[in-house]
C-alpha positions, 0 to 999 in steps of 0.5 A: 055898274050898280052903286052898291058895287062901287060902294063895296069897292070903296069900303074894301079900299078904306077898311083894311082892318077889323077896327076900321070895319067896325068904325065905318059900319057904326058910323053908317048905322048911327046915321040910319037910327041905330044906337049904342045899347050901352045907352039904352035902358029899354027896348021895343019892337022897331028899335035899332041898337048895336053892341061894339065889342072892343072896337073889333067885333060888332053886333047890330039888332033890329027888334022884331014884333015877335017875342025874341024867344021865338028866335032871330034871323042872323047874318054872321060874317067875320071882318078879320083877314090874313095879314102880317102883324108887327111883333111887340118889339118890332123895329130893328136895324141890320146892316144898314137896313131898318126893318119891321119884325112881323108875325103872320096872321092866318093862313097865307102863302108866305112868298106871295107877300114878297116885293109888293107895296105894303101899308101899315094900318093900326093903333098905338095905345099910350099909357095915358089912355090915348089911342093913336091911329097909324095909317101909312101907305094907302094915300097916293102921297104916302111912302109904301113898304116892302119885303125884299126877295133874292134876285134870280141870279143868286136864287139857285138854292131858293128855287130848289125849295118847296113853295112853303119854304121859299121864305122863312116866316122869320124873314117876312120883315118889312123894310122901313128905311135905310141907314146911308151912313152905314154904307159910308163905313163899309171899308172899315171892316166886314163885321157888323160889330166892328169898331168902324161902324159903332158910331153909325150903328142904328142911325137908321132906326133912330131916324125912323123912330124920330119920324114916328115921334114927329108924326104920331107923338109915340116913343119906341116903348109905346109900340109894346101896346100897339096893334099894327097890321101890314096889309097890301097898299092901294085901292081895290079895283074893278077887274077885267075889260068888262069890269065884271070882277073885283080885285082887292085885299081882304075879300075873305070875308069882307065881301060877305060882311059888307053885303050882310051890312047893306042887306041889314040896312035895307030890311027894317021891318020884320016879324022876327028880330034881326041880328048882324054879327061881325066877328073877329079872329076867324082866320086864327080859329075864332079864339079870343074875346072878339072871336065867335068861340067866346060868349060874344053873341050870347052875352050881347043877346042877353043884354037885349033880352034884359032890356026887352023886359021879358018875363021870367028867367033871362037865361031861359029866354036866351037859350030859347032865343038862340036855339030857335034862331036861324043863321046864314054863316056869311063866308066865302067859298073857293071858286073853281080855278080852271088852271087847277081843275084837279083840285075840285069836284067840278059838279060840286064846285062854286063858279064865278058868276054862279050866284051866292054859294050855299055850302052844306058843310065845310071842315076837311076830309071827313067833314071834320070841323063842320056843322053840316046844315039840316036838309029841312033848313036848306029847303026853307032857304031854297024856297025863299031864294026861288021866291025872290029870284036869287041866283044860287049854287051849292058847292064844297070847298074842293075835293074831299081830301084836297084840304079844307077849311072852317067858318064860324058856322060850327060855333053858331050850331053849338047853340042848337040853331039852324045854320048854313054857310052862304057867301061869295065864290073867291079866286086866289083866296087868302092871297094879298089880292083876291078876286070876286065876281060883281054879279056874285056880290050882288046876288049875295046881297039879294040873298041876304035880303031874302033871308032877312025878310 
């Protein structure tokens, strides 16, 4: 197995949140000569800088020899993934079981999150300005967490429901602990508000809060300013007897983000300025200050232009730069699933092992929400990939009216640049554990290198 694939499995295992992705990539980038733009007063060809947006989105730049007004080559991916987020007031106890109250993030099949081991990753921000990292469930010595389900013996009504209704969103609450003293009072009465249980009510919750206080130095009220993400526990693994695939959480879209990052590290000499854009919030519409629908990209590029000392208006130089740029929207595509073949147009479906997937348009039904890449740009990409021996395939997400989905491509297209989706085919997309082919990851990395050159 090539080392880059093993490195990717490590990255996928360690970086299960946006913050962890940004932290890891900044660490590696700084080792390779990238500097925080905030501490840089002027730039010239060959310089390497990065912009860290709130610790949740990241842009890296390698300044090229050409005027930046001629545009950039941009690799743009997102580093957020579907998950469960803790609510502002998250911890409660009910009938002796202590729960974490959650709100799901992104498009998930709710039932897939039941009865699997879960970890809690994130931060708690204190009023004194200190940020505390929370990490429980991913180390071998850690306890894990879980969402319970109904036993088959009592699941008659549940089994009659539609899949989307099997579990209510408000019931996706994670078990944190148990109050054994509550059970000791079970013979007092059957009402949770009865006198027999008043003396032991919330003992379990208080115990969990005391553990958090001891381990992290946080109080219950500090959870009001927290960002705790519930994610599948455990490492990503190579899949299959032949190890030809990867099974891991968050491959949409960290498989493309990591391939983009490695390609960006390995291409350091180009006439055009190169940009690596890793955005947040794509799974909920790219909204917010760290999402692609914000001024995340143009604000960062304006700062770069200002430090390059471009003559004339920074605003005009910015507009020319973005309009003349080209971008691979590095996002995944649905891999053809032979067990659900009726959802795909086989001749226009991406296959595991088929190489990097080029998707001319995403969106849904009548191309709603798509950017629809220009054929002239597609021809340029084909020429580069053929020149460099990159294995590629063209595909749509599924049948025309089977559903659909979007990427950050349409937000890049708003600047007037040429952009096309290009990434890895994924089986079980948006499930807690997703499947990719090692060969597709390697060809995607190779394609990104070809594009940047």
